[in-house]
N, C-alpha and C positions, 0 to 999 in steps of 0.2 A: 347774854345781852339783856340789859335792864330795860324797864319800861321807859319809853320816851326817846330811846336812842335810834338813830337811823341805821338801816341795814346796809353794810358795805360788802358788796359781792366779792371783790378781790380778796378781802381779808377772810371772809367766812367760807367761800365756796372753793377757791382755787387750791388751797392746801388739800382739801378733801379729794379733789380730782387727781391731783398729783399722786396722793397715796394710793388711790384706786388704780391708776395706770401702772404704778410700780408693782402692785400685787398681781395684776393681770399679766404683765410681762414675765414676772417671775414664775408663773404657772406653766410656761412653754418649755421648760427644760433648760433654761439659761440662754437661748438664742435671742429672744426678745425681738424688738422691732427691727434691729439690724439684720437678723437672719431673714426676716420676711422681705425686706428690701432687696437683699442679695438674691433670693429666689425669684423675685419679680424681674430683676435685671437679667438673670440667667435665662428666664423664660423669654424675655423680650429679645435678647441676643439670638437665642435659638430660632425664634419666630422670624427675625430679620434675615438670618442665614438661610432659612428654608424659603422665604419669599425671594431672596436673591437667586437661589438655585432654580426655583421655578421660573423666574424671569429669564435666567440664562438658558434654560432648556426650551423656553417658548420663543426666544429671540429668532433662531433660524426659521421656525415656522412662520413667525410674524413677517420676517423679511421676505420669505418666499411668497406669502399671501399678498404682500404689498407689490412685489415685483410682478406677480401673476396678474393682479388687478390693473397695474400700470400697463403691462403688455396688452391686456385685453382692451383697455381704453385706447391705446395707441393704434391697435389693429382696427378697432371700430372707427376711429377717426380717419385712418387711411382709407378704409372702405367707403366711408361717407364722402371723402374728398374725391376718390376715384369715381364714385357714382355721380357726383356733382359735375366733374369734368366731362364724363361721358355724356351726361344729359346736356351740358352746354354745347359740346361738339355736335351732338345729334341735332340740337335745336338750331345751331348755326348753319349746319349743312342743309337742314330743312328750309330754313329761312332764305338762304342763298338760292336754293332751287326754286322756291315759290316766288321770290321777289326779283329774280334775275332779270326778267323782262318787264317787270312792273313799271319802273320809272319811264322808259320810253313809251309804253302803251298808255299809261295814265296821262302823261304830258301831251301825247298826241291826241288823245280823246279830249282833254281840256282845251287844247289849242283849237281843235276842230269845232268846239262849241263856243269859241270866242273868248276863252279865258287866257290870261298870261300874255296879253298883247303888249303890255308895257315892257320896253327893252330892259329897264332896270330890274323888273321882276324876273325876266327871262335870264338875265345874267346871274341872279341869285340862284335860280333853279339849276343853271349850268354848273355852278360851283358844287351843288349837292351831288351831281353825277360824276364828279372826279373821284376815281377810286385808285387803289394801288396798282391795278393793271395798267391804267392809263399813265400813271406816274412812271411806271417801269418803262413803258414804250417811249415816253418823253425823255427819260434818262438815256436810253439807247440812242435816240435821235441826236441828243446833245453830244454824245461821244462820236457819232458819225460826222456831225458837222465839223468837229474839231479836226477830223482826218481828211476832209475833202474840200475842194474849192467851192465857191459860192454856188455854182451851177451843178455841183455834184457830178461832174463829168470828168473823166480821166483824159490826159493828153493822148493816150493811145487810142481813144475812140474817134479816130479820124473819119471813118465812114459815117458815124452818127452826126458829127459836127457838119459834115458836108450835106447830109440829108436835111438837117434843120435849116441850113442856108438856102436850100433849094425850095423851101416852102413858099407858096404864093404870098403869104403874109409874114412879116418879120416875126420870128418865133424864138422864145428863150425857154430853157429848161429850168423849172423851179420844182424841186422834188417835194411832193406834198407830204411825205413822211417826215422830212426834215424841217419844213417850214409851214406852219399854219397861217391862216389869213392875218392874224395879229402880228406875227413875226414879219410877214411880207410887207405889211403896212409900215412897220417900224423901219425896215430896211429902205423902203421908198422915201420915208420922211427924212432920213439922214443922208439920202443921196447914194447909198450903196447899190440900190436897185431902182429900176424905173418901170412903170407900167405903160409908158407911151414911147413913141419914137418920132423924130422930126421928119415931116414929109418933104420939106425943102431945107437944106442946110442953111442955118442962119435965120430962118423964119420962125414964127410962133405957131405955125400950122403943125399939129401933131395928131397922131392916131394911136389907138391902143395896141399894145403888143399882144401877141398870142402866147399864152403860157401853156406849157405841156409838162406833164409829170410822168415818169416811168415807174412811180411807186404809188401805192394806196396811201391815203392819209390815215391818221389814227381813227378818225370817225368812220371812214370807209371800211377799215379793217373790222371795227366793231360791228358795223352793219353786215359785212360779209359773213362773219362767223356766228352772229347772234340772230340774224334775220333771213339771210339767204340760204345758208347751208343747214342741214339737219344736225343732230347730235353725231359727232365724229368719234365717239368712244370706240377704241379698238381698230380704227381705220387708218389708212395711209393717204396722206395728201402730198402731191408733187407740184412744186411751183416751177414752171418752165421760165428760165431767165430770171432767177431770183435776185440778181443785181445786189442791192443793199441788204436784202433779207427781210424786208418789211412783212411780207406774207408769213414767213416762218415765225417771226417774233409775235405777230398778231395771233397766229394759230396756237402758239404756246400758251399765251395768257387768256385767250378768249374761247378756246376749245379744249376738248379732251382727246384730241387725235393721238393715236399711239405713236405714229411716225410722221414727221414733217421733213420732206426732202426737197432741197433746192438744186436745180440744175443751172450752172452758170458757165459761160464760155470764157469770161475774163478771169485770168488767174489772180489779178489784183483784187477784184471784187470777192473772189473766193477767200482770199487771205483776210480781207476786211471782215467778212461775215464770220469766219472762224474765230477771229479775235473777239468779236462780240459774244459768240456762243460760249467761249471759255470764260470770259470775264463774268457773264451773268449766269453761268452754270446751266446752260440749256442743252448740253450735248446728250442728255439721256433720252431726249425725244427728237432732237433736231440734227440734221446732217446736211452738209453742202457738198455736192459733187462737181468737180471741174470736168464737165462733159457736155457734148452736143446731144440734144434730145434724140437725134436720129440714130444714136448708138445705144439707146436705152430701151430696147424693145421689151426685155423681161420686166423692167421697172414699170413701164406703161401697162403691161399685161396685168400686173398685180395691184396697180394704183386704184384707190376708191374715188379719189377726187383729183382732178387736174386743173390747175389755175394758170391762166395765160393773160397777163395784163400788159397790153401794148408790147407784146413780146418780140415781134419780128420786124414791124414796119420800119423802124429807125435803125435797125442793126444788121439787116441783110439785104442783099440785092433781090429783086423780084423773083428771079429764077430759084434762088436759095429758099425764099419764103414758100414758093409753090412746092418744092421738094419736102420741106419740113411739114407743111400742112397735109400733104398726101401721106407721109409716113404716120402722122398722128391719126388720121382718119382710118388708116389700115390697121394700126396697132392697138389703139385705145378703144377696145370693142367689148369689154366685159359688160354684160347686161346689168343695168342698174347703176353703173358708175356715173359720176357727176362731172360735168365740165363747166368751169367758170371762165368767161371771156370778157375782155374789155378791148375794143368795142364788140359789137355782136359778130357772130360768125358770118352773117350775110355781108356786113360792111367790110370785114377783113378779106373775105374771099372775092367779093365783087370788085374790090380795088385791084385784085390780081387777075381778074377775069377767069377765076377758077370756080368750078361748080361744087356745091356741097353734095357729098355722096348721099343719095336717097336711102332712107331707112337707117341712117347712122345714129342720129340723135333727134330728140324732140325737146323743144323749149318749154321750160316750166315757168309758171307765173311767179313773180316776185312782188311783194308788197313794199312799194317805195314810200308810202305815206307813214313814215315813222319819224318821231322826234328824238334825235340823239344829242345834239348840242347846237348852240346858236351859230357855230362856225361850220356846220355841216353843209356841204355843197349839194343841193338836191339834184342839180343837173349831172354831177359826177356820179351820184348813186344810180341814176337811170342809165348810165353807161354799163353797169354791171349786169351781165346776162347769165342765166343758169340753164344748163341742158342736161338731159339724162340719156345715156346710151340705151338704145332700143334692142 
């Protein structure tokens, strides 16, 4: 390269590099760069093959580990869910136990101190007290209404019809379990039922009719099992003259009684009750016997609670009533057993001029000042009396 010429890299350096590469490659014994690349490919293939084998050998262990971890996670989740359910059930049971009597007591206390005097507010509070138990009883009542005439009396009850006609005041039977006050008002408004009768035919002079019921209302049943009677767990309750079965149904939903047994003379009413028991699946604790109470001495010996709601007056002749009362006073004698009557023993026996056997029972106090619902008849509650066998 002469002075003043520019340096050309491609012309001056590239040939030298190519000659150097050729000499270097020729020094390897003839394999050159191609042999090196072949070795690299062989090494890479061997390495890939070994990696694939390692992955193949590790795959079962990996799957086992994943399945084990998944199983542990599922088991842990199931245990957590089971624990959560158990805690919820325990909390629900505890809450029900603690709050079972709270609404009536609280509302009674508030009412006593002058609160909730507004009828609209009371209606709203009543709606809060409606629970599944009351809904079930109302559903049973609806089924019974569909199977019975308006007065809930059978054509075969001739003696009862005659008794009611012999009352000093015109009297009609309105079953309190089937018809609450609102339903009675609705029937009166549409002319199906009347609360009054005409004193003189064709005149406008009227007088109120006497209403009588042979069944407890839903509110009275709630009062009976939640305020009058103690806890009935493991005990046997016998309802004399169970008729439509209201006491049995109320005992099923409002108490923990082990056995609820109804005694009924009418075969038609026994069949009606059994239809309800099977439809609502109550037969595990409830039973209805087609029997006269005077033939059930062993049952009365073992009973813990005996319920008698207007049981004899309209269905038996006085002599038969006396016979039945004497049998009960002689047979139902286990100390500590409880007797519930409507009306009181004194009223029932005085009407028959029959004496109460001395030393048989003692009357227990009942707190009637409770608030159940706005349609509760306070006078009807005060007709419920509780006695204990001495």
